[in-house]
N, C-alpha and C positions, 0 to 999 in steps of 0.2 A: 724573325723569319718563321719561327714556330707559329706565331700568331697568323701569319699569312697562310701557312700550310693548313692551319685549323680553319681559317676562313674559306680557303679553297675547298677543303674537305666538306665543310658545312654546306657550301654552295652546291658541291657535287651531290651530297646527300639530299639537299632540297630539290635539285633537278631530278634525281632518281625517284624521289618520293612523288614529285609532280608528274613524271612520266608514268609511274606506276598507277597513280590516281587517274590520269587521263586514259591509260590503257584499260583500267578497270571500268571506268565510265563507258568507254567505247564498247567493251565486251558486254557490259550490262545492257547498253542500248541495243546491241546486236541481238542478244538473247531475248530481250523484250520484243524487239521487232519480229524475230523468228517465231516467238510464241504467239504474237498477234496474227502473223501470217498463217500459222498452223491452225489457230482457232477459226480464222476466216475460211480456210480450206475445209476444215471439218464441218463447219456450218453449211457450206455450199454442198458438200457431199451428202449431208443429212437431208438437205432440201431436195436434192435430186432423187435420193432413194425414196423419200416420202412421196414425191410426185409419181415416181415409178410404181410404188405400191398402190397409190390411189388409182392409177391407170389399170393396173392388173386387177384390182378389186372390181373396178367398173366393167372391164372386159369379162370378168368371171360372171358378174351379175347379168350382163347382157347375154352371154352365151348360155347361161342356165335357164333363161326364159325361152320357152319354146317359140319358134317362129310362127307368127300369126297365120301367115300364108300356108305353112305346112299343116297347121291345125285345121284351117278351113278346107284344104284339099282332102285331108284325112276324113273329116266329117262328111264332106260331099260324097266321097267314095263309099263310106259306110251307109249313108242314106240311100245311095244308088243301089248298092247290093241288097239292102233291106227291101227296097221297092221291087227289085227284080224277083226276090224270093216270094214276096207277097203276091205279085202278079202270077208267078208260076203256081202258087198254091190256089189262087182263085180260079185259074184255068183248070187245074185238076179237079177242083170242086164242081165247076161247070160241067166238065166231062162226066164226072160221076153222076151228077143230077140228070144229065142228058141220057146216060146209059140206063139209069133207074127209070126214067120216063119211058124210054124205048121198051124196056122189059114190061113195065106196067101196061103199056099200050098193047104189046103182044098178048099179055094175059087177058086183057079186055076183048081183044079180037078173038082169041081162042074161046072165051066164054060165049061171045055172041055167035060164033060159028057152031059151037056145041048146041046152043039153044035153037039156032036156026035149023039144025039137023034133027031137032026134036028130042035131043037128049036132056038129061037132067042136069041142072047147074051143079057144078062141083065146087063146094066152098073151100076146098083145100088149095093152099098155095103150093108152088113148086117146092118150097123149102119144107113144108110140113108133110108133103106126100111121100 
């Protein structure tokens, strides 16, 4: 009967060992599966972050480049302002020349009038007189 008890105990120990081994294998499989899932999730997150950073860099590069249309408009406005200033300056110069010609004509007329009246020609200009 002792032998039967020992056999039963041995079977019980074998079953316990087998259960523990199976439980350990299951747990190892679970841990391995969890680690694989975690690695896959981390990889996916890294890919998404990398894509997002690429997009941010791209947007930053695009926004740092001045808009061509804005530049063209700015250049046209500056050219237009420069043209207007040049036209004003040319008009002022024409007016000054016209005034100078008008004064010279007055001087000539005065000299002719003085000569016509029999006077002596005066070689002094208005500024030197």
